[in-house]
C-alpha positions, 0 to 999 in steps of 0.5 A: 173358563167360568160359566158364561152368560149367553147373550149378556153383551148382545148388541154391545161394543166393548173396547179391551186393551191388552187383549192379546194375552193374559187377562185382556185376552180372557176378557175379550174372549168371554165378551165375544162368547157372551154375544158382544162385539169387541175392539181389541188392541195390543202392541203385538200384532201376532197376538191379535192375529191369534185371537182373531183366528180363535174367535173369528172376525165377525165379532172382533175388530183388532187395532195394533198399537200403544194405548198411550199414543193418540193415533192408536186411540183414534184407530180404536174409536174408529173401529168402535163406531158411533157407540161404545158401550164399555171399556176395559183398560187392561194393558199394563206393565211392571216396574222391576220392583224398584224401590223409591231410592232406586227407581229411574226416571225412564221406568217411572215415566213409562209405567205411568204412561202405560198404567195411568195416562193411557187409560185416562186418554182412552177413557176421556175419548170414549166418555162423550159417546157414552154420555151421549147414549146415557149409559156406559161401563168402564173397568180399569185393572188396578192391582193388589199394589193399589191396596198395599205397598208390598206387592211391587216397586214404587212406580207400579204401586203409585200408578195403581193407586193413581188408577184407583183414584182416577176410577173413583173420579170418573164415577163421581163426575159422570155417574149422574150421566149414566156412566159407571166406572169400577176397578178390579184389583188382581193379585198374582195372575198367570200372565206373560207380564214381565216382572223381574226383580232388579233390586237386591234391596227390594228382594230382601224387603218384598220377597219375605213378605210375599212368600208368606202372604201371597195366595195361589196364582189365579188364572186370567179367566178368573179375572175376566169373570170379575171384569165382565161382571162389572161391565155388564148390567149385573152390576148396575148398582156398583159404581166407584168400587175397587174390587179385590180379586186376589184370593184373599190377599188383601185381607192378610 
């Protein structure tokens, strides 16, 4: 783990989605280690149980559910209490690298539901509490695919461009009310997100590009460092940014 900043989140409640594994787990862990209280949500109960066992229950509330579902959002808000200081929308899914000519409706709709609609709904739900407090920080996990078309399939690429745009919209509309919204754009990260390549054409088109441009795979803790920085007052003057954390992939 990168060096933590003791007490940086003391007295603050942060919601983290996709907290059972990968970047979400690393983010939740770092916030707790820096004194914060985390409401962690994931679709897999066993992952949250393991996180609770590791971190203890005092600073961690867990909610099992799909972030696209209204009842999950209601449960997350209830666990957060009267005030939510930060939100990290980390949960996401891939699209099997399907190109525009091959993407099916089910894949398109599911990818957009998890990667865009879920974060939008949860953001919409927490904004009244943040606006009431006059302060709040939202961090969305975009992707290298929010910056280029050669990092994923059509649905995932479009969804990550969309979440980058939504982030900027939140920053524009609610910045004057004390809300900061930023996004982190990871490259390849060592997580358990499933990323099969189900298209032969995509393999022939994307594969050679990625082989010569993709940097070494990052660890989830490296992304958690960027996310927690954007959630904290250390980035108080940053709003509406899409921060690449991709080992330099975006400059190739």
